[in-house]
Backbone as a ProteinNet text record, in pm:
[ID]
protein_1_A
[PRIMARY]
XXXXXXXXXXXXXXXXXXXXXXXXXXXXXXXXXXXXXXXXXXXXXXXXXXXXXXXXXXXXXXXXXXXXXXXXXXXXXXXXXXXXXXXXXXXXXXXXXXXXXXXXXXXXXXXXXXXXXXXXXXXXXXXXXXXX
[TERTIARY]
80.2	-14.3	83.8	53	137.5	69.1	155.8	96.4	116.4	34.2	69.6	120.9	81.2	85.7	299.3	321.3	460.5	555.4	471.7	572.1	612.5	586.3	630	504.4	531.5	474.6	499.6	363.2	367.6	355.8	416.6	385.1	222.6	177.9	-1.8	27.8	-90.9	-158.3	-265.4	-374.4	-542.8	-564.7	-639.7	-655.4	-799.3	-835.8	-985.1	-1038.2	-1130.4	-1213.6	-1253.7	-1292.7	-1284.7	-1375.4	-1456.5	-1523.3	-1451.4	-1341.6	-1330.6	-1353.5	-1375.5	-1432.3	-1359.1	-1329.5	-1230.5	-1266.8	-1134.6	-1189.7	-1185.6	-1330.9	-1302.5	-1306.6	-1226.3	-1192.1	-1046.4	-961.5	-845.5	-798.4	-772.3	-762.2	-914.9	-1004.5	-1102.2	-1194.6	-1126.6	-1159.2	-1068.4	-1042.9	-980	-810.1	-799.2	-682	-615.7	-492.1	-370.4	-255.5	-217.9	-78.8	23.7	161.7	258.2	338.4	358.4	501.2	594.8	724.3	813.5	896.5	865.9	935.5	879.1	975.4	936.9	948.7	1020.2	1059.2	989	1014.2	893.2	922.3	827.7	841.8	785.1	847.2	806	778.9	700.5	693.8	701.9	781.3	815.7	829.9	787.2	761.7	658.3	631	507.2	492.4	472	514.7	404	293.2	202.2	311.8	341.2	355	302.2	351	252.4	125.1	201.8	44.8	-22.3	-55.8	-139.5	-53.6	48.4	95.3	172.2	170.5	228.2	374.2	432.4	513.5	537.1	581.7	612.7	758.6	830.7	987.6	955.1	1061.5	1069	1229.1	1184.6	1259.5	1242.5	1304	1270.8	1369.3	1311.7	1408.3	1452.3	1539.1	1547.6	1636	1498.4	1566.6	1658	1667.7	1774.7	1958.1	1934.8	2076.7	2052.6	1961.2	1943.4	1987.8	1981.5	2024.3	1888.3	1854.9	1738.4	1816.8	1755.2	1786.9	1650.2	1708.7	1584.6	1485.3	1393.1	1246.8	1174.8	1131.7	1068.4	946.4	833.2	695.5	594.5	556.6	486.2	377.2	265.5	133.7	59.4	-21.6	-127.5	-229.2	-311.6	-402.5	-542.8	-524.9	-646	-567.7	-461.4	-378.9	-320.9	-302.3	-235.3	-88.8	-33.1	97.9	130.1	279.9	232.4	384.2	358.1	444.6	554.2	505.6	631.1	774.7	724.2	859	909.3	1043.5	1138.3	1019.1	944.4	874	768.7	776.7	662.2	609.5	675.6	592.5	681.9	824.1	855.6	982.4	1116.1	1242.2	1318.8	1437.8	1500.4	1645.2	1728.5	1824.1	1944.1	2048.9	2145	2209.1	2258.1	2356.2	2499.2	2480.8	2608.3	2558	2671	2664.1	2573.1	2482.3	2425.4	2311.5	2281.1	2102.9	2113.3	2003.7	1960.7	1872.3	1794	1674.7	1652.2	1515.7	1483.4	1435.5	1414.8	1287.2	1213.2	1255.2	1241.7	1269.7	1156.2	1171.5	1101.9	1238.6	1146	1146.3	1014.2	1014.4	1077.3	1200.1	1257.1	1158.7	1183.7	1126.4	1110.8	1164.6	1229.2	1178.2	1127.7	986.4	1130	1197.5	1299.1	1304.5	1313.6	1280.7	1468.9	1432.1	1562.5	1513.4	1545.3	1547.3	1671	1648.4	1738.7	1724.1	1805.4	1824.7	1927.1	1982.9	2079.3	2149.6	2281	2333.4	2452.6	2459.6	2534.8	2625.6	2756.6	2912	2973.3	2901.4	2941.2	3027.1	3012.1	3078.3	2908.7	2915.3	2787.4	2746.8	2637.8	2510.1	2603	2598.5	2631.9	2510.3	2558.5	2394.8	2393.8	2268.3	2262.3	2155.3	2202.5	2122.8	2116	1983.8	2018.4	1888.9	1935.5	1841.9	1803.6	1649.4	1622.5	1544.9
-127.9	10	118.4	199.9	314	479.9	533.6	673.4	786.7	847.4	928.4	992.3	1059.7	1203.1	1192.9	1054.6	1055.2	951.2	911.6	792.4	699.1	644.8	557	426.2	290.5	208.1	152.8	20	-25	-213	-278.6	-413.6	-459.9	-497.1	-518.1	-696.7	-742.2	-876.6	-878.7	-955.3	-996.6	-1123.9	-1147.2	-1349.6	-1322.8	-1410.9	-1453	-1552.3	-1587.6	-1666.7	-1770.3	-1896.4	-2012.7	-1962.7	-1879	-1807.9	-1688.1	-1634.4	-1484.7	-1362.2	-1392	-1272.2	-1270.4	-1160.3	-1113.1	-1139.7	-1265.3	-1328.2	-1171.3	-1184.4	-1080.9	-1118.1	-1247.1	-1269.6	-1190.2	-1204.8	-1154.6	-988.2	-935.6	-797.3	-693.4	-767.7	-749	-702.3	-678.9	-662.6	-743.8	-829.9	-901	-858.1	-774.1	-708.3	-598.2	-566	-483.8	-465.3	-361.6	-292.8	-323.9	-336.7	-308.9	-256.4	-127.6	11.3	-53.9	-44	-44.5	48.9	159.2	255.7	401	479.8	666.5	561.7	428	444.3	349.5	279.8	234.3	62.4	-33.1	-157.7	-241.1	-348.5	-428.7	-597.1	-648.1	-813.4	-900.2	-988.3	-1018.9	-1177.2	-1270.1	-1433.1	-1372.7	-1526.6	-1492	-1664.3	-1727	-1841.1	-1844.6	-2001.9	-2025.6	-2157.8	-2092.4	-2207.8	-2361.7	-2394.4	-2518.6	-2540.9	-2380.6	-2331	-2251.7	-2251.1	-2157.9	-1962.3	-1954.1	-1799.8	-1761.8	-1667.5	-1620.7	-1501.6	-1569.8	-1503.7	-1449.2	-1309.7	-1194.5	-1165.9	-1200.3	-1147.3	-1043.9	-946.5	-837.4	-785.3	-675.8	-563.4	-412.8	-359.5	-202.1	-134.3	-16.2	126.7	226.7	304.2	417.5	526.5	605.4	668.1	780.9	800.9	875.7	847.4	691.3	706.6	601.1	546.3	496.1	323.9	286.6	160.6	67.5	-35.8	-126.6	-239.5	-302.5	-407.3	-513.2	-626.9	-770.7	-740.2	-769.4	-753.2	-897.8	-929.7	-1046.2	-1002	-1012.7	-969.8	-1101.3	-1138	-1270.4	-1222.3	-1303	-1230.7	-1369.5	-1333.7	-1418.9	-1486	-1608.5	-1612	-1547.5	-1428.4	-1345.5	-1199	-1180.4	-1060.1	-992	-992.5	-919.6	-935.9	-908.5	-856.7	-1023.5	-1095.7	-1190.3	-1133.2	-1053.1	-1035.6	-1128.3	-1281.3	-1335.9	-1341.6	-1272.5	-1302.8	-1166.6	-1133.7	-1038.9	-875.6	-958.7	-915.6	-765.6	-737.3	-651.1	-754.4	-859.9	-931.5	-890.9	-770.6	-744.8	-747.4	-799.6	-750	-704.5	-636.8	-578.8	-610.3	-697	-706.8	-669	-665.4	-539.4	-655.2	-656.9	-761.6	-714.6	-602.3	-537.9	-383.6	-322.8	-183.2	-77.1	-188.1	-110.7	-186.3	-207	-258.8	-440.6	-450	-589.7	-611	-721	-765.3	-865.9	-901.4	-1078.8	-1072.4	-1225.2	-1278.1	-1345.7	-1457.7	-1587	-1621.5	-1726.9	-1739.6	-1892.8	-1973.7	-2130.8	-2156.6	-2254.1	-2295.9	-2391.6	-2397.5	-2558.8	-2651.9	-2766.4	-2831.1	-2841.9	-2786.5	-2755	-2638.8	-2516.4	-2443.8	-2295.5	-2316.3	-2187.8	-2158.5	-2016.5	-1947.5	-1910.9	-1927.9	-1910.6	-1844.6	-1698.1	-1590.9	-1565.7	-1618.1	-1567.9	-1456.6	-1373.7	-1262.8	-1182.6	-1100.2	-1012.7	-907.3	-921.7	-751.3	-721.6	-595.4	-515.7	-484.1	-531.7	-498.9	-360.5	-249.3	-221	-184	-318.8	-308	-397.5	-507.8	-622.7	-640.1	-747.7	-804.8	-948.7	-982.8	-1113.3	-1170.7	-1332.2	-1414.2	-1371.6	-1386.5	-1367.3	-1430.5	-1532.5	-1671	-1617.4	-1563.1	-1558.2	-1693.5	-1736.9	-1831	-1782.1	-1766.6	-1716.3	-1826.4
-28.8	-23.8	4.7	-66.9	-117.1	-72.1	-21.2	32.9	-72.4	-149.8	-199.9	-230.4	-85.6	-44.7	-16.6	39.3	63.4	-10.8	-109.4	-178.2	-111.6	19.4	71.7	96.3	87	111.8	259	271.2	427.6	353.4	447.7	391.8	436.9	299.3	332.7	279.6	363.7	346.5	336.5	281	256	275.5	307.7	324.3	293.4	202.3	138.3	171.9	160.2	170.7	58.2	79.5	-97	-196	-152.4	-244.8	-301.4	-269	-290.5	-205.8	-133.7	-51	53.4	95.6	225.7	331.2	400.5	533	638.2	690.8	790	923.7	971.9	1017.5	1083.4	1005.8	964.6	980.4	1049.2	1102.1	1078.1	1124.7	1082.1	967	860.1	722.4	609.2	661.9	574.9	496	561.6	477.2	602.8	582.1	688.6	629.5	693.6	620.1	777.7	799.4	849.5	836.3	901.9	890.2	977	934.3	983.1	1050.8	1015.4	1042	935.2	838.9	812.7	664.9	639.9	490.4	430.8	308.3	216.2	298.7	306.5	330.4	242.2	236	79.4	170.2	134.6	159	25.8	-19.2	-104.4	-86.1	21.6	49.5	121.9	156.8	263.1	308.4	428.7	474.4	602.7	596.5	712.5	775.9	902.5	1001.3	1049.3	1122.9	1164	1285	1330.6	1449.9	1355.9	1224.3	1133.9	1140.6	1211.8	1258.5	1024.7	1021.4	906.3	929.5	847.8	827.2	694.7	675.9	579.8	587.2	488.3	470.8	347.3	315.8	243.1	266.6	244.3	324	363.4	446.7	470	437	328.9	288	373.2	382	467.8	378.4	279	201.6	259.8	399.6	451	408.9	422.1	431.1	265.1	194.3	68.7	75.1	189.5	193.8	249.7	266.5	274.3	347.7	462.7	505.6	503.4	541.3	552.4	628.8	626.4	718.1	724.9	848.2	914.7	950.6	971.7	1056.5	1051.8	1183.8	1201.6	1280.1	1236.2	1248.6	1327.2	1415.1	1466.5	1360.8	1373.8	1316.2	1250.3	1343.3	1347.3	1283.6	1257.5	1167.4	1248.5	1407.1	1456.9	1437.9	1537.9	1519.3	1629.4	1602.7	1671.7	1793.1	1912	1955.9	2052.2	2023	2078.9	1964.1	1837.1	1759.8	1775.7	1844.5	1832.2	1957	2037.5	2073.5	2062.5	1955.7	1852	1770.8	1723.6	1578.5	1418.4	1444.8	1381.8	1363.9	1257.6	1327.5	1124.3	1215.5	1070.2	1083.4	922.6	1009.1	911.7	887.8	858.4	828.2	641.5	683.8	626.8	549.3	499.8	552.3	512.9	516.7	360.8	276.3	175.2	159.2	67.8	75.3	53.5	156.1	184.3	127.8	49.4	32.8	2.9	92.8	92.4	-0.3	-39.2	-196.2	-129.5	-70.7	-78.8	82	85.4	221.6	258.3	342.7	375.7	511.1	597.6	690.2	706	827.7	849.3	929.9	896	987.9	1183.3	1211	1380.6	1359.6	1310.6	1336.7	1238.4	1232.5	1250.2	1072.7	1035.6	932.6	893.6	687.9	627.9	502.3	523.1	483	325.3	230.7	109.4	39.2	2.9	-97.3	-145.1	-127	-164.3	-60.4	-91.9	-43.1	-113.8	-88.3	-197.3	-120.5	-186.8	-168.1	-223.9	-273.3	-332.4	-435.1	-490	-612	-726.7	-655.6	-685.3	-571.8	-606.4	-501.6	-480.8	-344.2	-314	-253.8	-268.1	-227.4	-75.4	3.7	136.3	207.5	338	373.8	512.5	579.1	745.8	775.6	900.6	934.9	1092	1138.8	1238.1	1368.6
[MASK]
++++++++++++++++++++++++++++++++++++++++++++++++++++++++++++++++++++++++++++++++++++++++++++++++++++++++++++++++++++++++++++++++++++

């Protein structure tokens, strides 16, 4: 979701019923947005954990510094942020001094989360992998 006045975006999720209607048991209207701060936030991957919790991965961009970091958010089945995940349901991870972007995510059988993407080293992009 982008704010036309400021040009920033937040992570957005929607959950649908099997008939295509929005599931109003998810954040009361079937859709939600999550802000990680004052910059632009993106979700590029999503997974459902065995307990039904939802994990979204992507990146947050800080326009003040021109860099981005890996970002993950965990939601309860009703769409509320899961406070058992990094105390507020969301976290960011800086891999290098420049741009870090998570593009994919997998859940391991032991419940750990693996996020994969890229990290800019100043000259080109390196593969980046983080396990939570």
